[in-house]
C-alpha positions in Angstrom: 26.6 -24.1 47.9 23.0 -22.9 47.2 20.9 -24.3 44.5 20.3 -21.9 41.6 17.1 -22.2 39.5 16.4 -20.8 36.1 13.1 -19.6 34.8 13.0 -18.0 31.4 11.2 -17.5 28.1 14.4 -18.3 26.2 13.2 -21.8 24.9 15.9 -24.4 24.2 16.6 -23.9 20.5 18.9 -21.0 20.9 22.2 -20.6 22.8 20.8 -18.5 25.7 20.2 -21.1 28.3 23.5 -22.9 27.7 25.4 -19.6 27.9 23.8 -18.7 31.2 24.6 -22.1 32.7 28.1 -21.8 31.4 28.6 -18.4 33.0 27.3 -19.8 36.3 29.7 -22.7 36.2 32.6 -20.3 35.3 31.8 -18.4 38.5 30.8 -21.4 40.6 32.3 -24.7 39.3 30.4 -26.7 42.0 27.1 -25.0 41.4 23.8 -27.0 41.3 21.5 -25.6 38.6 17.9 -26.7 38.2 15.7 -25.6 35.2 12.2 -24.8 36.4 11.2 -24.0 32.8 12.4 -22.2 29.7 9.1 -22.4 27.9 7.3 -19.4 29.4 5.3 -17.7 26.6 7.4 -14.8 25.4 7.2 -11.8 27.8 4.3 -13.4 29.7 4.7 -12.0 33.2 1.6 -13.5 34.8 2.5 -17.0 33.5 5.9 -16.5 35.0 4.4 -15.5 38.4 2.0 -18.5 38.5 4.8 -21.0 37.7 7.2 -19.5 40.2 4.7 -19.3 43.0 4.0 -23.0 42.6 7.5 -24.2 42.1 9.8 -22.3 44.5 8.3 -23.8 47.7 9.5 -27.2 46.7 13.1 -26.1 46.9 15.2 -25.8 50.1 15.7 -22.6 51.9 18.3 -20.2 50.5 17.7 -21.4 46.9 18.5 -18.6 44.4 15.9 -18.1 41.7 17.1 -16.4 38.5 14.2 -15.2 36.3 14.8 -14.1 32.8 11.4 -12.9 31.4 11.1 -9.4 30.0 14.4 -8.7 31.5 15.8 -5.9 29.3 16.9 -3.0 31.5 15.1 0.3 31.1 13.9 3.3 33.1 10.6 1.5 33.6 12.0 -2.0 34.1 14.7 -2.0 36.8 16.4 -5.1 38.0 15.9 -6.2 41.6 17.1 -8.9 44.0 15.1 -9.8 47.1 14.9 -12.2 50.0 11.4 -13.6 50.5 10.3 -16.7 52.5 13.9 -17.7 53.0 14.5 -17.7 49.2 16.3 -15.3 46.9 14.9 -14.0 43.7 16.8 -12.1 41.0 14.5 -10.6 38.4 13.3 -7.6 36.5 11.0 -5.3 38.5 8.1 -5.8 36.0 5.5 -7.2 38.5 6.3 -10.9 38.2 7.0 -11.1 41.9 3.5 -9.9 42.7 1.8 -13.3 43.1 4.5 -14.7 45.4 4.7 -11.5 47.5 1.0 -11.1 47.8 0.9 -13.3 50.8 4.4 -13.2 52.1 6.2 -9.8 52.5 9.8 -9.7 51.3 12.4 -9.5 54.0 14.6 -7.2 51.9 14.5 -5.7 48.4 17.4 -4.0 46.6 17.6 -2.3 43.2 20.6 -3.8 41.5 23.1 -1.1 40.7 26.2 -3.0 39.3 25.3 -2.3 35.7 27.7 0.6 35.4 30.5 -1.9 36.1 29.3 -4.4 33.5 28.7 -3.7 29.8 25.8 -5.9 28.8 23.0 -6.4 26.3 22.1 -9.8 27.9 21.5 -8.9 31.5 20.5 -12.4 32.7 23.9 -13.7 31.5 26.1 -10.7 32.6 24.3 -9.2 35.6 21.9 -11.8 37.1 24.7 -14.4 37.1 27.0 -12.1 38.9 24.4 -11.3 41.5 23.5 -15.0 42.0 27.1 -15.9 42.4 27.6 -13.2 44.9 24.6 -14.4 47.0 25.8 -18.0 46.7 29.1 -17.1 48.2 27.3 -15.6 51.2 27.4 -12.0 50.0 25.0 -9.4 51.2 22.2 -7.9 49.1 23.3 -4.4 50.2 26.6 -4.8 48.2 24.9 -5.2 44.8 22.1 -2.6 45.2 20.4 0.1 47.2 17.5 -1.0 49.4 14.0 -0.1 48.3 10.7 -0.5 50.0 8.4 -1.8 47.3 8.1 -3.5 43.9 5.9 -3.1 40.9 2.5 -4.8 41.1 0.5 -6.6 38.4 -3.1 -5.5 38.7 -4.4 -8.3 36.6 -3.2 -11.0 39.0 -5.7 -9.9 41.6 -9.4 -10.7 40.9 -12.1 -8.0 41.5 -15.0 -8.4 43.9 -18.1 -6.3 43.5 -19.4 -4.1 46.3 -22.2 -6.5 47.2 -19.7 -9.4 47.6 -21.7 -11.5 45.1 -19.3 -11.7 42.1 -15.6 -12.5 41.8 -14.4 -11.4 38.4 -11.1 -13.1 37.5 -9.3 -14.0 34.4 -7.2 -16.7 32.7 -3.5 -16.3 33.7 -2.1 -19.6 32.5 -2.8 -22.5 30.0 -1.0 -25.6 30.9 0.4 -28.5 28.8 -2.9 -30.3 28.8 -4.8 -27.2 27.6 -6.3 -26.7 31.1 -7.1 -23.1 31.8 -6.0 -21.7 35.2 -7.6 -18.5 36.6 -6.4 -16.1 39.2 -9.3 -17.0 41.5 -8.0 -18.9 44.6 -9.9 -21.4 46.7 -9.1 -19.2 49.7 -10.7 -16.2 48.1 -13.7 -18.3 46.9 -14.3 -19.6 50.5 -13.8 -16.1 52.1 -16.3 -14.4 49.7 -18.7 -17.3 49.2 -19.3 -18.1 52.9 -20.9 -21.4 51.9 -23.4 -19.8 49.4 -24.6 -21.5 46.2 -22.7 -20.3 43.1 -22.2 -20.7 39.4 -19.0 -20.3 37.4 -19.1 -18.7 34.0 -16.5 -19.1 31.3 -17.6 -17.6 28.0 -21.0 -19.3 27.3 -20.3 -22.2 29.6 -21.5 -22.4 33.2 -20.5 -24.8 36.0 -22.5 -25.4 39.2 -20.0 -27.6 40.9 -16.2 -27.2 41.5 -14.3 -30.5 42.0 -11.2 -31.1 44.1 -9.9 -33.9 41.9 -10.3 -34.6 38.2 -11.6 -38.1 38.6 -14.4 -36.9 40.9 -16.5 -36.5 37.7 -16.4 -40.2 37.1 -19.2 -42.5 38.2 -17.2 -45.7 39.0 -20.3 -47.9 38.8 -20.2 -47.3 35.1 -18.4 -50.0 33.2 -16.9 -48.0 30.4 -15.2 -45.0 32.1 -13.9 -43.8 28.8 -17.2 -42.1 28.2 -16.1 -39.3 30.5 -13.1 -38.5 28.4 -13.6 -35.0 27.0 -16.1 -33.9 29.7 -15.6 -30.3 30.9 -15.3 -29.5 34.6 -14.3 -26.8 37.0 -11.7 -27.8 39.7 -9.6 -26.3 42.4 -6.2 -27.5 41.2 -3.2 -28.6 43.3 -2.0 -25.0 43.5 -5.3 -23.9 45.0 -6.6 -22.0 41.9 -9.8 -22.3 40.0 -9.2 -24.2 36.8 -11.5 -25.0 33.8 -10.5 -28.4 32.5 -11.3 -31.3 30.2 -11.2 -34.7 31.8 -8.3 -36.7 30.5 -7.5 -33.9 28.1 -5.1 -34.3 25.3 -4.5 -31.5 22.8 -3.8 -34.0 20.1 -6.9 -36.1 20.6 -9.9 -35.1 22.8 -8.6 -31.5 23.0 -8.3 -29.2 26.0 -10.4 -26.5 27.7 -8.4 -23.8 25.8 -9.4 -25.3 22.4 -12.7 -26.9 23.0 -14.2 -24.0 25.0 -12.4 -21.3 23.2 -10.7 -19.9 26.3 -7.6 -17.8 26.0 -5.1 -15.9 28.1 -6.8 -12.9 29.9 -10.3 -14.1 29.1 -12.8 -13.3 31.9 -14.0 -16.0 34.3 -16.6 -15.1 36.9 -18.0 -16.7 40.0 -21.5 -15.5 41.0 -22.8 -16.3 44.5 -26.4 -16.2 45.7 -27.3 -12.9 47.3 -28.1 -14.2 50.8 -26.2 -16.5 53.0 -28.3 -19.5 53.7 -29.2 -19.9 57.4 -27.5 -22.7 59.2 -29.7 -25.9 59.5 -31.0 -26.5 63.0 -32.1 -30.0 63.6 -35.5 -30.6 65.0 -35.8 -32.0 68.5 
C-alpha cells in the first residue's frame, strides 16, 4: 500500500482536510496518509512548489502526492497526474509542478478525464481521491487520462540573468515560520554564474557581501555573551540550497524576522551582482 501525502491551502479549521482523509479511508481502509502541510497561503502556487520540492524526496518511491491548491477545474486549469522521480503527483495544471520538474523530467503525464463520470464541486475530495486510490491499487495512469507531453510553467520560479552574466535577478517565493525570506536563486545557479567572483546581494535597501552556509556561522564564539547576535541579519544558502535572507535566532514574536524587520514580502526582488571580470587564479611564486 503506497503512502499518500496531502498538501493543501485548506487550513485545519474547516471540514475539508477531514473529509478528504475520510474519503481516502473509505476507498483504502489500510491507507497511510501523511500531511505535508495544510497551511499554504491561499492560492499561492510558488509556495506550494517550494514546499513540495523540498518535502517529496524524503518519502519512499511510489508515494502518491495529492495537492489541493488552486484546484478548481476550468478550461485554463486542467487536472493532471504524473509520474516523476519514482513518485506520483495528482494536482491542478497551474504551474506548481514547475520547480520539481525543472531538474527531473516526468516519466509520464496524463490529463485527468474522469470528471464526466463524477459530479463534483470539490475536486480534491471527489476526483483526486479516486485517482490516488486507483494508483495505490496498482492502476495505470492511462486509465484515468490521456497522455500529454507538457505541463504549465511558472515563469516567476526561474530567476533572470542579464546578458553580461553579472546579475541574477530573483524574487521572494516563500516566507517561513520564522519570518525568513526564501528566494528562487539556487546555490547551484549562483556558483554556475558567479564562477568564484566577488558579489553583493541586495534586498530592498539592504546589502550583503557574504553568504553563509549555517546560521550560527555569524557568531564569534570567543565572545562571552552570544545573545548579542540575536536579531542580526544575514544571507544564507539554506538546507534546500536556496538563497535566504534571515535574522539570526529570529522569532516573529520577539526579535522579529527578515520579513518584518527588513520589510520583505512575497515577490519582492532580490538581486545578486557579481564583479565584471573573473579574478585570475593565484599562481604561487617559486
